[in-house]
Steps between C-alpha positions, in 0.01 A plus 500: 500500500462671833579871509842587634639838611619726220835671481352810658338314789655449839661161539281282716678175571844351516582198289428168663815395685478140383428346163150364452619142483274350762179623652537749781874524434573170668706211374486135592770389738664277240539774238758781482379852566412698187509876539580828329863592448489697822285651769311828507571707810366838608781748561338811633192542282659337197491137387849365423583177318774301676638241253623169636845361432335237279340774293828684443664178381206409277488850352874478427424197283251706298753781453768266363253348253379844394845633419586184305197538273548878467858451389400247239221721365742782412842345431424354159378801301831689495691184409275382214719647224802311638300178537363533147851535365634205702217261407449628147141589575263718304320808629183291524671238717640771725150643528357165611771446759355795688135458408484132597595589860234771521227279354577202724535713813163663436248239390551245780498734801129459587528122474809492721329717761190278492714188544668663800156546659451123479848351546660779704728791409822330606462199272414715199805716573709181493359414157547850360860513623568169323357638175701821532826320577449245221429776249810690611720196454355426155558861397859497627582184303310595183687454173229656284200727535246217496644361823540851644134584433393170659706585809355850518146361479562260788661785693194713436266242652710493817565872512135596455395255769759635743387860435139415581571276799735738684229767517232247593712368790529853641119524504498174698746619762435873550173679586398754235556795733871416520564371147612830338853483644546135406367542147729799462794284607412247230479787249842620616652157437339492157650842434846384607466210257391723214778749576779245508355265238591704190842577646570134570365394162708753310809428710480125444428541129789740441766376742431135591237298315129545453443150644567635849176700467331164555756333725477778759136410561590159638675600827241773562199277445674223695545730799138607473383139493709419808341793685152383402566142614647610831285796595167520312273276708134567426195309618435198280184467294311185604428222251685245289659557160218333307239704685693822434546422131125448479436841655708690244315679221670324207250617237524861610879486511526356148250751363673798659851392405401429140304826468770725643774320306305538176441871549855580611647290217306696240583833661872435540561340159302749293734696276797291616446136406201562276320802347218643707247409234605135482286218638791399727446825690130570457382152597671499845383858562140394431508160673665638817223744607226252404665232712529747791123562483437124502740468794325776694157344448627160608676638808210711619227242441638146504841477669476366857836646605590756230858608442373859482219578743235740366488676838836666428316714243210615713572869552617801305831541681616153406399535133668839461815381674520198268486733199774730623712198601504375140593845372767541769665180375473633145668832584773355721607227260493739204751711691724208597498355148515804273691762700830303480450504121506880512834493676646243261341605172476878541783590740727215386569352844625144547263247661658522845488881495137493386427276799659762727300772326163361612603527867304827544184290452599179672676658799198714585247214499605351836511825703166609354337165581655507847366847571150393404527196728613706799246779458207269420590285797509801732188676372288208379431686173623417151293694242741792514776271368285404200445866416862609549637187334298540182563876493877443508474218243302727268745786550799271456362349179460848360852600599640208299394691188788737571755222438685577176823397323683793660356472854772539763570243770382732778178570311399139434577403859251750644245448224475136599452541876124588517382194308713274723353652816146476365513138384674403824229653718231312311630150577384495865221753444308285251558181699353663811207639302403154375533327836326770700201491266481120510337273756771394749442132427583561131812713550731226376298447180475874435876538553573217257269648236660842548841341444373334182360827363825683569695236307232496227546876466873454463444251220261715302704813576803381306277374218288814465798735530682287243212540254489875559874522435487282186224701336655838569857392415387359166319825415809701593731282290272518195555876503879461488612406144807307618286266715165486319581164337585336833235670714296182555808295590660757731176579685428135587736488797600795720805314636675385183498848347745611770776301328416665169533842661829417672649353184432813295766772467405850611294649221177680423327164444606374842376821661165460324473136607578582864245783498234271353580239766474754781179652365346152481590435863320825583173348377541235772546773762184673371301177542640463852396858574146433378462176696642658816270802478203266452600306812541822699141590418378152600664524844267784598210255475660257747317531832756333723449265797648480845811286537389403849314176426477148632777266389369167368724221373513121513875493435637685799859469613591211729743608770695179551726659760194589709362149456826350627499735800139406577577130463804537727292688756234230491766232538657681797157540655423131455835403653444732793156349554645148498766602752235657721287185487803283570589699805 
């Protein structure tokens, strides 16, 4: 890879004003013009990105899709107790209704991104929207947990694909130098979804019906699809369907999907569906990493068009950013999953109030991400946001240890703000770090892999934090005579124990149980503190690259309005020429 300017160097070139679709930036007369989502103009001594009308409309499509998936990712958790009661489901079935979505949304992301390189982003978005809508409808109509889990799995395939593709499309349309603001806008929409998701889920579950948690996805995803059809016009990839199917790395896709599914299945079911020492858990945990090694060897040595290009691992910045991305997903999802349990199980709040109680985290994510986008876009530097983001996340994780059964409302509000600011800043910061360190031609692949790792971190975060909670809660209960006989049963599921606590009359035993529950949640916060501090240290080894780099894409935006104007101008010119000849 050719050397590029580092974060401390002076920017040397402005992004190419047109997508590298044809040599020398030209296009044949019979093809529409493919270009970036705007033009780069010099205002004073500063380069300014001027988006086209087509870009604004196309970006609106991505925002609608993002908020639809974000809503779905967070509406279900607070309503699971109500759904379990309505469908007569067990704690294990309730667990799988959430886990199935996470697994499906994670393991197929690299394959979806690779298919979009061959068939085009727009057509893969169509397919992912169909999966998401079909899964939503199945979930809404489910009469038992088997059908619900099937619907959630199908939803996960679509949702994960949409998450990856929205970020990849931005890399197609916007030069790296100007991406911070647009990535921050996507982060803001995700934040709005995560803020309102628990509120909507709890509100539907308590006051309407839980089925509307799924029905509400349909008009949102429908609007997003309409926006994509009407406004997202990218340059087409040449070749027929058979030729494109032949180009796809089927062996690599199957290997990767099987390997990651195996590992995540073992990790998420250990201690829940099966004991950790059972072959049902150990076998997937062993097979998964082995299959990943086989996949890596195949991709790097034999695959002609690999789904994961080895060149997205070729410098220290990229490798370190991948590590902290996984741990960021771990920390963030541990907060979103387990903090509402503190409000319900320890403070005794109802589901809808617990959803309101996590607003100090969720409401701060969007402003923090937006601030990083604005400042990074103005200065061209992003390492500072990695340092500040992980410092605040580390501090905030430590402050969560002050949450107790008698913590006041004012206290828990302010204790939760730093971790929200920190995790919010890291969304755009880590995305910029990966893309700046990557070759421009591989930005889309690096962005897709970054998206996969973030979702992968979310999956393992809930699983690892769940194991930490189970082990500590069981130890705590064994020390309480009234609960020693049921310690193994009560510690298996952090959610179901809330109903046990709420059903108990005020007594010394209830106080002991609540304290044990809260102390066990503290062990999760300690793990978050350790992981965050580790990531903070790693960020000081990230060198940083300039954001001012060439923009290379073969799926630039087609400005149909401009094409029509050009065609009309040519037609008027031809008519004028005919009139002149006739006269």
